[in-house]
LUMGUVO-487496 format. One record per residue (C-alpha): residue in three letters; z negated, x negated, y negated; residue number from 1. Coordinates in Angstrom, 1 decimal, padded with zeros to 4 digits. Layout:
<rs>
{aa: ALA, pz: Z, px: X, py: Y, i: NUM}
...
</rs>
This chain:
<rs>
{aa: UNK, pz: -020.3, px: 048.6, py: -048.2, i: 1}
{aa: UNK, pz: -018.1, px: 045.3, py: -047.7, i: 2}
{aa: UNK, pz: -014.9, px: 045.2, py: -050.5, i: 3}
{aa: UNK, pz: -011.8, px: 046.2, py: -048.9, i: 4}
{aa: UNK, pz: -009.6, px: 043.4, py: -047.1, i: 5}
{aa: UNK, pz: -007.0, px: 042.4, py: -049.3, i: 6}
{aa: UNK, pz: -006.2, px: 038.5, py: -048.5, i: 7}
{aa: UNK, pz: -005.3, px: 036.2, py: -045.2, i: 8}
{aa: UNK, pz: -006.6, px: 033.0, py: -045.5, i: 9}
{aa: UNK, pz: -004.6, px: 030.6, py: -043.4, i: 10}
{aa: UNK, pz: -006.3, px: 027.4, py: -041.9, i: 11}
{aa: UNK, pz: -003.8, px: 024.6, py: -040.1, i: 12}
{aa: UNK, pz: -000.4, px: 022.7, py: -040.6, i: 13}
{aa: UNK, pz: 001.2, px: 022.1, py: -043.8, i: 14}
{aa: UNK, pz: 004.3, px: 019.2, py: -043.7, i: 15}
{aa: UNK, pz: 007.2, px: 018.4, py: -045.2, i: 16}
{aa: UNK, pz: 009.8, px: 019.3, py: -042.9, i: 17}
{aa: UNK, pz: 013.3, px: 017.4, py: -042.3, i: 18}
{aa: UNK, pz: 016.3, px: 019.6, py: -041.1, i: 19}
{aa: UNK, pz: 019.3, px: 017.9, py: -039.6, i: 20}
{aa: UNK, pz: 022.1, px: 019.7, py: -038.9, i: 21}
{aa: UNK, pz: 024.9, px: 018.4, py: -036.4, i: 22}
{aa: UNK, pz: 028.2, px: 019.3, py: -037.4, i: 23}
{aa: UNK, pz: 029.1, px: 018.7, py: -033.9, i: 24}
{aa: UNK, pz: 027.6, px: 019.5, py: -030.7, i: 25}
{aa: UNK, pz: 025.2, px: 016.5, py: -030.5, i: 26}
{aa: UNK, pz: 026.3, px: 013.6, py: -028.0, i: 27}
{aa: UNK, pz: 023.1, px: 011.4, py: -026.7, i: 28}
{aa: UNK, pz: 023.2, px: 007.9, py: -026.8, i: 29}
{aa: UNK, pz: 025.6, px: 007.5, py: -030.0, i: 30}
{aa: UNK, pz: 025.7, px: 008.3, py: -033.7, i: 31}
{aa: UNK, pz: 026.1, px: 011.8, py: -034.4, i: 32}
{aa: UNK, pz: 027.2, px: 013.2, py: -037.8, i: 33}
{aa: UNK, pz: 024.8, px: 015.6, py: -039.8, i: 34}
{aa: UNK, pz: 023.6, px: 017.2, py: -043.0, i: 35}
{aa: UNK, pz: 020.4, px: 016.8, py: -043.8, i: 36}
{aa: UNK, pz: 018.0, px: 018.6, py: -046.3, i: 37}
{aa: UNK, pz: 013.9, px: 018.4, py: -047.3, i: 38}
{aa: UNK, pz: 011.9, px: 021.4, py: -047.4, i: 39}
{aa: UNK, pz: 008.5, px: 022.2, py: -046.6, i: 40}
{aa: UNK, pz: 007.0, px: 023.5, py: -043.6, i: 41}
{aa: UNK, pz: 004.2, px: 023.4, py: -041.1, i: 42}
{aa: UNK, pz: 003.0, px: 026.5, py: -039.3, i: 43}
{aa: UNK, pz: 000.1, px: 027.7, py: -041.4, i: 44}
{aa: UNK, pz: 001.7, px: 026.5, py: -044.8, i: 45}
{aa: UNK, pz: 005.3, px: 029.0, py: -043.2, i: 46}
{aa: UNK, pz: 002.9, px: 031.6, py: -042.7, i: 47}
{aa: UNK, pz: 001.2, px: 031.8, py: -045.8, i: 48}
{aa: UNK, pz: 004.8, px: 031.5, py: -047.9, i: 49}
{aa: UNK, pz: 005.6, px: 034.3, py: -045.7, i: 50}
{aa: UNK, pz: 002.4, px: 036.0, py: -046.4, i: 51}
{aa: UNK, pz: 003.3, px: 035.6, py: -050.2, i: 52}
{aa: UNK, pz: 006.7, px: 036.8, py: -050.2, i: 53}
{aa: UNK, pz: 005.1, px: 040.1, py: -048.4, i: 54}
{aa: UNK, pz: 003.3, px: 040.5, py: -051.4, i: 55}
{aa: UNK, pz: -000.1, px: 039.9, py: -050.2, i: 56}
{aa: UNK, pz: -002.5, px: 037.0, py: -051.8, i: 57}
{aa: UNK, pz: -003.1, px: 033.8, py: -049.7, i: 58}
{aa: UNK, pz: -004.8, px: 031.0, py: -049.7, i: 59}
{aa: UNK, pz: -004.2, px: 027.6, py: -047.2, i: 60}
{aa: UNK, pz: -006.9, px: 025.4, py: -045.9, i: 61}
{aa: UNK, pz: -004.8, px: 022.2, py: -044.7, i: 62}
{aa: UNK, pz: -005.0, px: 018.2, py: -045.7, i: 63}
{aa: UNK, pz: -002.4, px: 016.5, py: -047.2, i: 64}
{aa: UNK, pz: -001.8, px: 012.8, py: -048.0, i: 65}
{aa: UNK, pz: -001.9, px: 011.0, py: -051.0, i: 66}
{aa: UNK, pz: 001.5, px: 010.5, py: -051.2, i: 67}
{aa: UNK, pz: 005.0, px: 011.6, py: -053.2, i: 68}
{aa: UNK, pz: 005.2, px: 014.2, py: -050.0, i: 69}
{aa: UNK, pz: 001.8, px: 015.2, py: -050.4, i: 70}
{aa: UNK, pz: 002.0, px: 016.0, py: -054.3, i: 71}
{aa: UNK, pz: 005.5, px: 017.7, py: -053.7, i: 72}
{aa: UNK, pz: 004.4, px: 020.1, py: -051.2, i: 73}
{aa: UNK, pz: 001.1, px: 020.6, py: -053.5, i: 74}
{aa: UNK, pz: 003.5, px: 021.6, py: -056.5, i: 75}
{aa: UNK, pz: 005.4, px: 023.8, py: -054.2, i: 76}
{aa: UNK, pz: 002.6, px: 025.7, py: -053.0, i: 77}
{aa: UNK, pz: 001.3, px: 026.1, py: -056.7, i: 78}
{aa: UNK, pz: 004.6, px: 027.6, py: -057.4, i: 79}
{aa: UNK, pz: 004.9, px: 030.0, py: -054.8, i: 80}
{aa: UNK, pz: 001.4, px: 031.4, py: -056.3, i: 81}
{aa: UNK, pz: -000.5, px: 030.6, py: -052.8, i: 82}
{aa: UNK, pz: -004.4, px: 029.8, py: -053.2, i: 83}
{aa: UNK, pz: -004.8, px: 025.9, py: -052.7, i: 84}
{aa: UNK, pz: -008.6, px: 025.4, py: -053.9, i: 85}
{aa: UNK, pz: -009.4, px: 024.4, py: -050.3, i: 86}
{aa: UNK, pz: -006.3, px: 021.5, py: -049.7, i: 87}
{aa: UNK, pz: -008.1, px: 018.3, py: -048.5, i: 88}
{aa: UNK, pz: -006.9, px: 015.0, py: -049.6, i: 89}
{aa: UNK, pz: -006.7, px: 012.2, py: -046.4, i: 90}
{aa: UNK, pz: -006.8, px: 008.2, py: -047.5, i: 91}
{aa: UNK, pz: -006.2, px: 007.0, py: -044.3, i: 92}
{aa: UNK, pz: -003.0, px: 009.0, py: -042.9, i: 93}
{aa: UNK, pz: 000.6, px: 010.1, py: -044.8, i: 94}
{aa: UNK, pz: 001.5, px: 013.7, py: -045.2, i: 95}
{aa: UNK, pz: 002.7, px: 015.5, py: -042.2, i: 96}
{aa: UNK, pz: 006.2, px: 015.3, py: -041.5, i: 97}
{aa: UNK, pz: 008.5, px: 017.5, py: -039.0, i: 98}
{aa: UNK, pz: 011.9, px: 016.6, py: -038.0, i: 99}
{aa: UNK, pz: 014.6, px: 018.8, py: -036.9, i: 100}
{aa: UNK, pz: 017.5, px: 018.1, py: -035.4, i: 101}
{aa: UNK, pz: 019.6, px: 021.3, py: -035.0, i: 102}
{aa: UNK, pz: 023.0, px: 022.2, py: -033.0, i: 103}
{aa: UNK, pz: 026.0, px: 023.6, py: -035.1, i: 104}
{aa: UNK, pz: 025.1, px: 026.8, py: -034.0, i: 105}
{aa: UNK, pz: 021.5, px: 026.7, py: -035.1, i: 106}
{aa: UNK, pz: 019.5, px: 026.0, py: -032.8, i: 107}
{aa: UNK, pz: 017.1, px: 023.2, py: -032.2, i: 108}
{aa: UNK, pz: 018.3, px: 020.4, py: -030.3, i: 109}
{aa: UNK, pz: 014.9, px: 018.4, py: -030.4, i: 110}
{aa: UNK, pz: 011.7, px: 018.5, py: -032.7, i: 111}
{aa: UNK, pz: 009.9, px: 015.1, py: -033.9, i: 112}
{aa: UNK, pz: 006.3, px: 015.8, py: -035.2, i: 113}
{aa: UNK, pz: 004.3, px: 013.0, py: -037.1, i: 114}
{aa: UNK, pz: 001.0, px: 015.3, py: -037.4, i: 115}
{aa: UNK, pz: -001.7, px: 012.7, py: -037.2, i: 116}
{aa: UNK, pz: -003.2, px: 013.6, py: -040.2, i: 117}
{aa: UNK, pz: -004.2, px: 016.7, py: -038.7, i: 118}
{aa: UNK, pz: -007.0, px: 015.1, py: -036.6, i: 119}
{aa: UNK, pz: -009.2, px: 014.8, py: -040.0, i: 120}
{aa: UNK, pz: -009.3, px: 018.5, py: -040.3, i: 121}
{aa: UNK, pz: -012.7, px: 018.6, py: -038.6, i: 122}
{aa: UNK, pz: -015.4, px: 021.2, py: -038.0, i: 123}
{aa: UNK, pz: -017.3, px: 020.1, py: -041.7, i: 124}
{aa: UNK, pz: -013.9, px: 021.6, py: -043.1, i: 125}
{aa: UNK, pz: -014.7, px: 025.0, py: -042.2, i: 126}
{aa: UNK, pz: -018.2, px: 024.8, py: -044.5, i: 127}
{aa: UNK, pz: -016.7, px: 024.4, py: -047.3, i: 128}
{aa: UNK, pz: -014.7, px: 027.5, py: -047.1, i: 129}
{aa: UNK, pz: -017.6, px: 029.9, py: -046.6, i: 130}
{aa: UNK, pz: -016.6, px: 031.5, py: -043.8, i: 131}
{aa: UNK, pz: -020.2, px: 034.0, py: -043.5, i: 132}
{aa: UNK, pz: -019.2, px: 035.6, py: -046.3, i: 133}
{aa: UNK, pz: -015.5, px: 035.7, py: -045.8, i: 134}
{aa: UNK, pz: -014.4, px: 039.5, py: -046.1, i: 135}
{aa: UNK, pz: -010.8, px: 038.2, py: -045.7, i: 136}
{aa: UNK, pz: -008.2, px: 038.0, py: -042.5, i: 137}
{aa: UNK, pz: -008.3, px: 034.3, py: -041.1, i: 138}
{aa: UNK, pz: -005.4, px: 033.0, py: -039.6, i: 139}
{aa: UNK, pz: -005.3, px: 029.9, py: -037.8, i: 140}
{aa: UNK, pz: -002.9, px: 027.4, py: -035.5, i: 141}
{aa: UNK, pz: -003.6, px: 025.0, py: -032.5, i: 142}
{aa: UNK, pz: -003.1, px: 022.2, py: -034.8, i: 143}
{aa: UNK, pz: -006.6, px: 022.0, py: -035.7, i: 144}
{aa: UNK, pz: -008.5, px: 020.0, py: -033.0, i: 145}
{aa: UNK, pz: -009.7, px: 021.4, py: -030.6, i: 146}
{aa: UNK, pz: -013.3, px: 021.1, py: -031.4, i: 147}
{aa: UNK, pz: -012.6, px: 022.6, py: -034.9, i: 148}
{aa: UNK, pz: -010.7, px: 025.7, py: -033.1, i: 149}
{aa: UNK, pz: -014.1, px: 026.4, py: -031.1, i: 150}
{aa: UNK, pz: -016.3, px: 026.4, py: -034.1, i: 151}
{aa: UNK, pz: -014.0, px: 028.9, py: -036.1, i: 152}
{aa: UNK, pz: -013.7, px: 031.5, py: -033.3, i: 153}
{aa: UNK, pz: -017.4, px: 031.0, py: -032.3, i: 154}
{aa: UNK, pz: -017.9, px: 031.8, py: -036.6, i: 155}
{aa: UNK, pz: -015.3, px: 034.9, py: -035.8, i: 156}
{aa: UNK, pz: -017.0, px: 035.7, py: -033.1, i: 157}
{aa: UNK, pz: -020.4, px: 035.7, py: -035.1, i: 158}
{aa: UNK, pz: -019.6, px: 037.0, py: -038.4, i: 159}
{aa: UNK, pz: -017.5, px: 039.5, py: -036.8, i: 160}
{aa: UNK, pz: -014.3, px: 038.3, py: -038.7, i: 161}
{aa: UNK, pz: -010.7, px: 039.2, py: -038.1, i: 162}
{aa: UNK, pz: -009.2, px: 036.1, py: -036.9, i: 163}
{aa: UNK, pz: -005.8, px: 035.7, py: -036.0, i: 164}
{aa: UNK, pz: -004.3, px: 032.4, py: -034.1, i: 165}
{aa: UNK, pz: -000.9, px: 030.6, py: -033.0, i: 166}
{aa: UNK, pz: -000.8, px: 028.7, py: -029.8, i: 167}
{aa: UNK, pz: 001.8, px: 026.7, py: -031.7, i: 168}
{aa: UNK, pz: 002.8, px: 024.7, py: -028.7, i: 169}
{aa: UNK, pz: 002.1, px: 024.6, py: -024.7, i: 170}
{aa: UNK, pz: -000.1, px: 021.2, py: -025.4, i: 171}
{aa: UNK, pz: -002.1, px: 022.7, py: -027.8, i: 172}
{aa: UNK, pz: -002.4, px: 025.9, py: -026.4, i: 173}
{aa: UNK, pz: -005.0, px: 024.1, py: -024.2, i: 174}
{aa: UNK, pz: -007.6, px: 023.7, py: -027.5, i: 175}
{aa: UNK, pz: -008.2, px: 027.3, py: -027.0, i: 176}
{aa: UNK, pz: -011.4, px: 028.0, py: -025.2, i: 177}
{aa: UNK, pz: -011.6, px: 029.8, py: -022.0, i: 178}
{aa: UNK, pz: -013.5, px: 032.6, py: -023.8, i: 179}
{aa: UNK, pz: -011.0, px: 034.0, py: -026.1, i: 180}
{aa: UNK, pz: -013.9, px: 036.5, py: -027.6, i: 181}
{aa: UNK, pz: -013.5, px: 036.4, py: -030.9, i: 182}
{aa: UNK, pz: -009.4, px: 036.0, py: -031.7, i: 183}
{aa: UNK, pz: -008.1, px: 039.2, py: -033.0, i: 184}
{aa: UNK, pz: -005.1, px: 038.4, py: -032.7, i: 185}
{aa: UNK, pz: -003.4, px: 035.8, py: -029.9, i: 186}
{aa: UNK, pz: 000.2, px: 035.2, py: -030.8, i: 187}
{aa: UNK, pz: 001.8, px: 032.7, py: -028.3, i: 188}
{aa: UNK, pz: 005.1, px: 032.4, py: -025.9, i: 189}
{aa: UNK, pz: 005.1, px: 033.1, py: -022.1, i: 190}
{aa: UNK, pz: 005.1, px: 029.6, py: -021.3, i: 191}
{aa: UNK, pz: 002.3, px: 028.9, py: -023.7, i: 192}
{aa: UNK, pz: 000.4, px: 031.7, py: -021.8, i: 193}
{aa: UNK, pz: 001.3, px: 030.8, py: -018.1, i: 194}
{aa: UNK, pz: 000.4, px: 026.8, py: -018.8, i: 195}
{aa: UNK, pz: -003.0, px: 028.3, py: -020.7, i: 196}
{aa: UNK, pz: -003.9, px: 030.6, py: -018.0, i: 197}
{aa: UNK, pz: -002.6, px: 028.2, py: -014.8, i: 198}
{aa: UNK, pz: -000.1, px: 030.7, py: -013.8, i: 199}
{aa: UNK, pz: 003.3, px: 029.3, py: -013.7, i: 200}
{aa: UNK, pz: 004.7, px: 032.8, py: -012.4, i: 201}
{aa: UNK, pz: 002.8, px: 035.1, py: -014.3, i: 202}
{aa: UNK, pz: 004.9, px: 038.1, py: -015.6, i: 203}
{aa: UNK, pz: 005.0, px: 038.6, py: -019.2, i: 204}
{aa: UNK, pz: 002.9, px: 041.9, py: -018.9, i: 205}
{aa: UNK, pz: 000.4, px: 040.0, py: -016.1, i: 206}
{aa: UNK, pz: 000.1, px: 037.6, py: -019.1, i: 207}
{aa: UNK, pz: -000.6, px: 040.1, py: -021.8, i: 208}
{aa: UNK, pz: -003.2, px: 041.9, py: -019.7, i: 209}
{aa: UNK, pz: -005.0, px: 037.9, py: -018.4, i: 210}
{aa: UNK, pz: -005.2, px: 037.0, py: -021.9, i: 211}
{aa: UNK, pz: -007.2, px: 040.0, py: -023.1, i: 212}
{aa: UNK, pz: -009.4, px: 040.0, py: -020.3, i: 213}
{aa: UNK, pz: -010.2, px: 036.7, py: -021.6, i: 214}
{aa: UNK, pz: -011.6, px: 038.1, py: -024.6, i: 215}
{aa: UNK, pz: -008.4, px: 038.1, py: -027.0, i: 216}
{aa: UNK, pz: -008.1, px: 041.5, py: -028.8, i: 217}
{aa: UNK, pz: -004.6, px: 042.0, py: -029.3, i: 218}
{aa: UNK, pz: -001.8, px: 039.8, py: -027.9, i: 219}
{aa: UNK, pz: 001.6, px: 039.3, py: -029.1, i: 220}
{aa: UNK, pz: 003.8, px: 037.7, py: -026.4, i: 221}
{aa: UNK, pz: 007.3, px: 036.4, py: -027.6, i: 222}
{aa: UNK, pz: 010.1, px: 035.9, py: -025.2, i: 223}
{aa: UNK, pz: 012.6, px: 034.4, py: -027.3, i: 224}
{aa: UNK, pz: 016.1, px: 037.1, py: -027.0, i: 225}
{aa: UNK, pz: 014.4, px: 039.0, py: -024.6, i: 226}
{aa: UNK, pz: 011.8, px: 040.3, py: -027.8, i: 227}
{aa: UNK, pz: 007.9, px: 040.3, py: -027.2, i: 228}
{aa: UNK, pz: 004.9, px: 042.2, py: -025.2, i: 229}
{aa: UNK, pz: 002.6, px: 043.4, py: -027.6, i: 230}
{aa: UNK, pz: -000.6, px: 044.5, py: -025.7, i: 231}
{aa: UNK, pz: -004.4, px: 045.8, py: -027.3, i: 232}
{aa: UNK, pz: -006.4, px: 048.4, py: -026.0, i: 233}
{aa: UNK, pz: -003.7, px: 051.2, py: -026.1, i: 234}
{aa: UNK, pz: -001.5, px: 049.3, py: -023.2, i: 235}
{aa: UNK, pz: 001.3, px: 046.7, py: -023.0, i: 236}
{aa: UNK, pz: 004.4, px: 047.5, py: -024.9, i: 237}
{aa: UNK, pz: 007.8, px: 045.5, py: -024.7, i: 238}
{aa: UNK, pz: 009.4, px: 045.7, py: -027.9, i: 239}
{aa: UNK, pz: 013.1, px: 044.2, py: -028.0, i: 240}
{aa: UNK, pz: 014.9, px: 042.0, py: -030.7, i: 241}
{aa: UNK, pz: 016.0, px: 043.1, py: -033.6, i: 242}
{aa: UNK, pz: 019.8, px: 042.0, py: -033.6, i: 243}
{aa: UNK, pz: 020.6, px: 038.7, py: -035.7, i: 244}
{aa: UNK, pz: 023.1, px: 036.2, py: -036.3, i: 245}
{aa: UNK, pz: 021.7, px: 032.7, py: -035.7, i: 246}
{aa: UNK, pz: 022.2, px: 030.4, py: -038.9, i: 247}
{aa: UNK, pz: 019.1, px: 028.4, py: -038.3, i: 248}
{aa: UNK, pz: 016.2, px: 029.2, py: -036.0, i: 249}
{aa: UNK, pz: 013.6, px: 027.2, py: -037.7, i: 250}
{aa: UNK, pz: 010.7, px: 029.1, py: -038.8, i: 251}
{aa: UNK, pz: 011.3, px: 032.5, py: -036.9, i: 252}
{aa: UNK, pz: 008.0, px: 032.6, py: -035.3, i: 253}
{aa: UNK, pz: 005.9, px: 031.9, py: -039.0, i: 254}
{aa: UNK, pz: 007.8, px: 035.0, py: -040.2, i: 255}
{aa: UNK, pz: 007.1, px: 037.1, py: -037.0, i: 256}
{aa: UNK, pz: 003.3, px: 036.1, py: -037.3, i: 257}
{aa: UNK, pz: 003.3, px: 036.8, py: -041.5, i: 258}
{aa: UNK, pz: 005.0, px: 040.0, py: -040.8, i: 259}
{aa: UNK, pz: 002.5, px: 041.3, py: -038.2, i: 260}
{aa: UNK, pz: -000.4, px: 040.2, py: -039.5, i: 261}
{aa: UNK, pz: 000.8, px: 041.9, py: -043.2, i: 262}
{aa: UNK, pz: 001.6, px: 045.0, py: -041.4, i: 263}
{aa: UNK, pz: -002.1, px: 045.1, py: -039.7, i: 264}
{aa: UNK, pz: -003.2, px: 044.3, py: -042.5, i: 265}
{aa: UNK, pz: -001.4, px: 047.8, py: -044.3, i: 266}
{aa: UNK, pz: -002.9, px: 049.6, py: -041.6, i: 267}
{aa: UNK, pz: 000.1, px: 049.8, py: -038.6, i: 268}
{aa: UNK, pz: -000.7, px: 049.9, py: -035.0, i: 269}
{aa: UNK, pz: 000.1, px: 046.6, py: -033.4, i: 270}
{aa: UNK, pz: 002.8, px: 048.4, py: -031.9, i: 271}
{aa: UNK, pz: 004.9, px: 049.2, py: -035.1, i: 272}
{aa: UNK, pz: 003.3, px: 045.4, py: -036.9, i: 273}
{aa: UNK, pz: 004.9, px: 043.7, py: -034.0, i: 274}
{aa: UNK, pz: 008.3, px: 045.4, py: -034.9, i: 275}
{aa: UNK, pz: 008.1, px: 044.6, py: -038.3, i: 276}
{aa: UNK, pz: 007.4, px: 041.1, py: -037.3, i: 277}
{aa: UNK, pz: 010.4, px: 041.0, py: -035.0, i: 278}
{aa: UNK, pz: 012.4, px: 042.1, py: -038.3, i: 279}
{aa: UNK, pz: 011.0, px: 039.3, py: -040.0, i: 280}
{aa: UNK, pz: 012.2, px: 037.0, py: -037.5, i: 281}
{aa: UNK, pz: 015.9, px: 038.3, py: -037.5, i: 282}
{aa: UNK, pz: 015.9, px: 038.3, py: -041.1, i: 283}
{aa: UNK, pz: 015.0, px: 034.6, py: -040.9, i: 284}
{aa: UNK, pz: 017.2, px: 033.1, py: -038.1, i: 285}
{aa: UNK, pz: 020.3, px: 034.6, py: -040.7, i: 286}
{aa: UNK, pz: 018.8, px: 031.9, py: -043.3, i: 287}
{aa: UNK, pz: 019.2, px: 028.8, py: -044.0, i: 288}
{aa: UNK, pz: 015.6, px: 028.3, py: -045.0, i: 289}
{aa: UNK, pz: 012.9, px: 028.0, py: -042.8, i: 290}
{aa: UNK, pz: 011.2, px: 030.8, py: -045.3, i: 291}
{aa: UNK, pz: 013.6, px: 033.4, py: -046.2, i: 292}
{aa: UNK, pz: 013.2, px: 033.4, py: -050.0, i: 293}
{aa: UNK, pz: 014.3, px: 037.0, py: -050.5, i: 294}
{aa: UNK, pz: 012.2, px: 038.5, py: -048.0, i: 295}
{aa: UNK, pz: 010.2, px: 041.5, py: -048.8, i: 296}
{aa: UNK, pz: 008.2, px: 044.2, py: -046.8, i: 297}
{aa: UNK, pz: 011.1, px: 046.9, py: -048.5, i: 298}
{aa: UNK, pz: 013.5, px: 044.6, py: -046.6, i: 299}
{aa: UNK, pz: 011.5, px: 044.4, py: -043.8, i: 300}
{aa: UNK, pz: 011.3, px: 048.5, py: -043.5, i: 301}
{aa: UNK, pz: 015.1, px: 048.6, py: -044.1, i: 302}
{aa: UNK, pz: 016.1, px: 046.0, py: -041.5, i: 303}
{aa: UNK, pz: 014.1, px: 047.8, py: -038.7, i: 304}
{aa: UNK, pz: 015.3, px: 051.3, py: -039.5, i: 305}
{aa: UNK, pz: 019.2, px: 049.8, py: -039.3, i: 306}
{aa: UNK, pz: 018.4, px: 047.0, py: -035.8, i: 307}
{aa: UNK, pz: 015.1, px: 048.0, py: -034.1, i: 308}
{aa: UNK, pz: 015.2, px: 047.2, py: -030.7, i: 309}
{aa: UNK, pz: 013.7, px: 050.0, py: -028.3, i: 310}
{aa: UNK, pz: 009.4, px: 049.6, py: -027.3, i: 311}
{aa: UNK, pz: 009.2, px: 050.4, py: -023.6, i: 312}
{aa: UNK, pz: 005.2, px: 051.1, py: -023.0, i: 313}
{aa: UNK, pz: 003.2, px: 050.7, py: -020.2, i: 314}
{aa: UNK, pz: -000.4, px: 052.2, py: -019.5, i: 315}
{aa: UNK, pz: -003.8, px: 050.5, py: -020.2, i: 316}
{aa: UNK, pz: -005.1, px: 048.1, py: -018.2, i: 317}
</rs>
């Protein structure tokens, strides 16, 4: 008998985040006054921190540069209690960096990403994780090179591992294979789904259903202010947003992913897990931090009970 699953391994991006908050509406072609801050980010890293704050054991598989940013990021991971044994170090690239320029209301005006280091996350890295004996859940983001993502999905399929994947962006969604069998939970937004499917006019319900037809066991398709669609064998379910006053939108999607995965790990059905994910997203956009420092599972449940959006169900397809 396999031991009880009790932790999650996150594979993918870890970066230094630099945020520039505009004091007035951003004007192109001229200097704009801002206030700045440095924090730590990257999709897999953010998801890992959220998971840790939600009380679940978590490890990170990524790559850092041999520089001050990399050392600071590593120290912070250790402080958070995130496993770092499988972090790699690059001899040729600097630690990844993401710059977010935010409007005064906290909405992203534009982002800049230096992620060349992730090209070194080759399939050989997966051998170090010993995935064949892995009983934990796995999460990966599409910052991984295409061949590494394909290899990871093949391993998950071969060994019946529970693998969750985040598409990250429209260009990076193209790194996913056409056969999605082996992905236990696929997170993406509507633009990413339409691009991957080559169906630019697909409705959210149609896109989620088609992604399941491609092999994904469960799909969480986010729709911004319109909530999300969650699809599994029980059908397609539209879940409304949890109301929030936006301070900083950075990291909301990562919080949604982490809370959904932790909720599934705790035995919740996909619809309830995704609702808790929307609560995590709402709490995150109300914080100035990319990962809300006081996040806890109890806070998620309390927030959901006070501000929950509706669930609209469709028949299974």
